[in-house]
C-alpha positions as CSV (number, residue, x, y, z in Angstrom):
1,M,1.0,129.8,43.5
2,T,2.0,128.2,46.8
3,T,2.1,124.5,47.5
4,A,-0.6,125.2,50.2
5,E,-2.8,127.2,47.5
6,S,-2.1,124.5,44.6
7,S,-3.1,121.6,47.2
8,A,-6.6,123.1,48.1
9,P,-9.7,122.2,47.2
10,M,-11.2,123.4,44.6
11,T,-14.3,126.1,45.1
12,H,-17.5,126.1,43.6
13,N,-16.3,129.0,41.0
14,E,-12.9,127.5,40.4
15,A,-14.8,123.8,39.3
16,L,-17.4,125.9,37.3
17,A,-14.8,127.8,35.8
18,K,-12.7,124.6,34.6
19,A,-15.8,123.2,33.5
20,A,-16.9,126.4,31.2
21,K,-13.2,126.6,29.8
22,L,-13.6,122.9,28.6
23,L,-17.4,123.5,27.5
24,R,-16.0,126.2,25.1
25,L,-14.1,123.6,23.0
26,A,-17.8,121.8,22.9
27,Q,-18.9,124.2,20.1
28,S,-15.9,122.6,17.9
29,A,-17.1,121.6,14.6
30,N,-15.8,118.2,14.9
31,P,-18.3,115.5,16.9
32,H,-15.8,113.5,18.5
33,E,-13.6,116.5,20.1
34,A,-17.2,118.0,21.2
35,A,-18.5,115.2,23.0
36,L,-14.8,114.5,24.7
37,A,-15.0,118.4,25.9
38,A,-18.5,117.7,27.3
39,A,-17.5,114.4,29.1
40,K,-14.3,116.1,30.6
41,A,-16.7,119.0,32.0
42,Q,-19.0,116.4,33.5
43,D,-16.6,114.7,35.2
44,I,-15.3,117.8,36.9
45,M,-19.1,119.4,38.0
46,D,-19.8,115.7,39.5
47,R,-16.8,114.9,41.1
48,F,-17.5,118.3,42.8
49,K,-21.1,117.4,43.9
50,L,-19.9,114.2,45.4
51,S,-17.0,115.2,46.9
52,G,-19.0,117.3,49.3
53,A,-16.8,120.5,48.3
54,D,-19.9,122.6,48.7
55,I,-21.0,121.8,51.7
56,A,-19.8,124.0,54.4
57,L,-17.3,123.2,57.2
58,D,-21.0,123.4,59.7
59,G,-22.3,120.9,57.4
60,S,-24.7,123.5,55.9
61,K,-25.2,124.0,52.5
62,P,-26.7,127.1,50.7
63,V,-30.0,126.7,50.4
64,E,-31.9,126.5,47.3
65,N,-35.3,126.3,47.1
66,V,-37.2,123.5,44.6
67,I,-39.1,125.4,42.2
68,H,-40.9,124.7,38.7
69,C,-40.3,126.6,35.8
70,P,-43.7,126.4,33.4
71,Q,-42.7,129.8,31.9
72,D,-39.2,128.7,30.9
73,P,-39.6,125.0,29.6
74,L,-37.0,122.5,29.1
75,D,-38.2,122.4,25.3
76,T,-41.3,123.3,24.0
77,D,-41.7,120.5,21.4
78,G,-43.7,118.2,24.0
79,S,-45.3,116.2,21.4
80,A,-41.7,114.3,21.1
81,R,-41.5,111.3,22.9
82,W,-38.2,110.8,22.3
83,K,-36.9,114.3,24.1
84,G,-39.3,113.0,26.6
85,Q,-37.5,110.0,27.5
86,L,-34.1,111.6,27.6
87,G,-35.3,114.6,29.4
88,M,-36.5,112.1,32.0
89,V,-33.6,110.3,32.7
90,I,-31.2,113.3,32.4
91,A,-33.7,115.1,34.7
92,K,-33.6,112.3,37.5
93,L,-29.7,111.8,37.4
94,N,-29.4,115.3,38.3
95,Q,-31.8,115.6,41.2
96,C,-34.8,116.8,39.1
97,K,-37.9,115.8,37.7
98,L,-39.4,116.3,34.2
99,Y,-43.0,116.8,33.5
100,A,-45.3,117.8,30.8
101,G,-46.5,121.3,31.1
102,P,-49.0,123.8,28.5
103,D,-46.2,124.4,26.8
104,G,-44.1,121.7,26.4
105,Y,-41.7,119.6,28.6
106,C,-40.7,121.4,32.0
107,L,-38.6,120.8,35.3
108,I,-38.8,120.5,39.0
109,G,-35.9,121.0,40.8
110,R,-33.3,123.3,42.7
111,P,-31.9,126.3,39.9
112,S,-28.4,125.2,40.4
113,D,-29.3,121.4,39.0
114,M,-32.0,122.5,36.4
115,N,-28.8,124.7,34.9
116,A,-27.1,121.0,34.6
117,V,-30.0,119.4,33.0
118,R,-30.8,122.2,30.7
119,Y,-26.7,121.6,29.5
120,L,-27.0,117.8,28.9
121,Y,-30.2,118.2,27.3
122,A,-29.6,120.5,25.0
123,W,-26.1,118.9,23.8
124,L,-27.5,115.5,23.8
125,T,-30.6,116.5,21.8
126,K,-28.2,118.2,19.2
127,E,-25.9,115.4,18.7
128,I,-28.8,113.0,18.0
129,D,-30.7,115.4,15.9
130,R,-27.0,115.6,14.2
131,L,-26.5,111.4,13.9
132,A,-30.3,111.3,12.9
133,A,-29.9,113.5,9.9
134,A,-26.6,111.6,8.6
135,G,-28.3,107.9,9.2
136,C,-32.0,109.2,8.3
137,A,-31.7,110.6,5.1
138,G,-34.4,110.4,2.4
139,C,-36.7,108.1,5.1
140,G,-39.9,108.8,6.3
141,R,-41.2,110.0,9.8
142,T,-41.6,106.6,11.0
143,Y,-37.9,105.8,10.7
144,W,-36.7,109.0,11.9
145,N,-38.5,109.0,15.2
146,N,-37.5,105.4,15.9
147,F,-34.2,106.1,15.0
148,R,-34.0,108.9,17.6
149,L,-35.6,106.3,20.1
150,G,-33.1,104.0,20.0
151,A,-30.1,106.7,20.2
152,V,-32.0,107.6,23.3
153,E,-32.3,104.0,25.0
154,T,-28.6,103.8,23.9
155,V,-27.4,107.3,25.5
156,T,-29.5,106.8,28.6
157,A,-28.2,103.5,29.6
158,R,-25.2,104.5,29.1
159,L,-25.8,107.8,31.4
160,S,-27.4,106.0,33.9
161,A,-24.3,103.6,34.6
162,A,-22.2,106.2,34.0
163,A,-23.4,107.6,37.1
164,R,-22.9,104.5,38.6
165,E,-19.3,104.5,38.1
166,T,-18.9,107.8,39.3
167,V,-20.1,106.9,42.7
168,A,-18.3,103.7,43.0
169,S,-15.4,105.3,41.8
170,V,-15.6,108.1,44.2
171,K,-16.2,106.0,47.2
172,V,-13.3,104.1,46.6
173,E,-10.8,107.4,46.4
174,A,-12.3,108.4,49.5
175,A,-11.8,104.9,51.4
176,A,-7.8,105.3,50.0
177,A,-7.8,108.5,51.4
178,S,-9.2,107.9,54.7
179,T,-7.0,105.4,55.3
180,A,-4.0,107.5,54.3
181,A,-5.1,110.1,56.7
182,G,-5.6,107.6,59.4
183,N,-9.3,109.2,60.1
184,T,-12.4,108.5,58.2
185,L,-13.3,112.1,57.2
186,A,-13.1,111.8,53.2
187,L,-15.2,109.0,53.0
188,A,-17.9,110.8,55.8
189,L,-18.1,113.6,53.2
190,V,-18.7,111.3,50.6
191,E,-21.8,109.4,52.4
192,K,-23.2,112.9,53.6
193,S,-23.1,114.1,50.0
194,L,-25.1,110.5,48.7
195,A,-27.2,111.2,51.3
196,T,-28.1,114.8,51.1
197,I,-28.3,113.7,46.9
198,E,-31.3,111.2,47.9
199,K,-32.9,113.5,50.2
200,Q,-33.1,116.4,47.6
201,T,-34.2,113.6,44.7
202,Q,-37.4,112.8,47.2
203,E,-38.1,116.7,48.1
204,V,-38.6,116.9,44.3
205,E,-40.9,114.0,43.9
206,D,-42.7,115.4,47.3
207,Y,-42.9,118.5,45.1
208,G,-44.4,117.2,42.1
209,K,-47.3,115.4,43.9
210,K,-48.2,118.0,46.1
211,V,-47.8,121.4,44.6
212,L,-48.4,120.1,41.1
213,R,-50.6,117.2,41.8
214,L,-48.8,115.3,39.2
215,R,-49.6,111.4,38.9
216,S,-47.9,108.9,36.6
217,R,-49.8,108.8,32.9
218,S,-49.2,106.6,30.0
219,R,-48.3,108.0,26.6
220,S,-50.0,106.9,23.5
221,G,-47.3,105.1,21.3
222,S,-45.9,106.2,18.0
223,R,-45.6,103.7,15.0
224,F,-42.8,101.3,15.4
225,D,-39.5,100.5,13.0
226,S,-37.5,98.1,14.1
227,N,-34.6,98.4,12.0
228,A,-34.7,102.5,12.4
229,R,-34.7,101.6,16.5
230,A,-31.7,99.3,16.1
231,Q,-30.0,101.5,13.7
232,G,-30.5,104.2,16.4
233,R,-29.6,102.3,19.2
234,I,-26.0,101.6,17.3
235,A,-25.9,105.4,16.8
236,G,-26.0,106.6,20.5
237,G,-23.3,104.5,20.8
238,Q,-21.4,106.9,19.0
239,I,-21.8,109.4,21.3
240,S,-18.7,109.6,23.9
241,I,-20.5,110.1,27.3
242,G,-17.0,109.5,29.2
243,A,-17.0,108.1,32.7
244,R,-19.2,110.3,34.4
245,G,-22.7,110.6,33.2
246,A,-24.6,113.0,34.7
247,L,-23.4,116.9,35.6
248,G,-23.1,118.4,38.8
249,S,-24.9,121.3,40.0
250,S,-24.3,125.4,38.9
251,L,-23.6,124.7,35.3
252,R,-25.1,127.3,33.0
253,L,-25.5,127.7,29.6
254,S,-24.2,130.9,29.3
């Protein structure tokens, strides 16, 4: 590889291939190694998205229409409150929206962003179930439910904080690059990417209201167990999120 090739910006396919290689390690029986691999993959795709590397030189991007997939729900268990809360936050962080469909929890968004949500949701639900199995043995259903809800509270708070850290970090790096280059191109590209993300998020919200006529509604609360909720929050802290909370686009499960 020449110097020019090694310094060239990473392409979408290269970012995806690098993330996929790390994700194969996430199938490890060791949960700590799996968590580390997933966090690194998130970092790769998150930074790719925020860098604007997928924006063409003329400022355009490949067009992906907002869709909804009731025939392919994120999770068929639409009665599990903890899954709904987890899915809602992950969807929002990846410019998607979760809604309760007739066959479970479903997504609104662009296909590439939906892929990111599906990956992170599948991995985190598996981790939370693993922690619940270890911490709730011999306990009743109420304890199990509250343990999972506590874990979700911790995980989603950390995901949201990590997403904010990613934006701040990339902005600082772009500002430094712009200063070094004597122009504002790097910083402008990040700002353009952030504006695009905000616009895409609003388009998803509009789709839900106009096409599906979604309205906010409250769900009946489940029985509360303060001890289980507290233990779940502690257990949620064992899941390694890393510094980058939200996945970028185009991450497939296959």
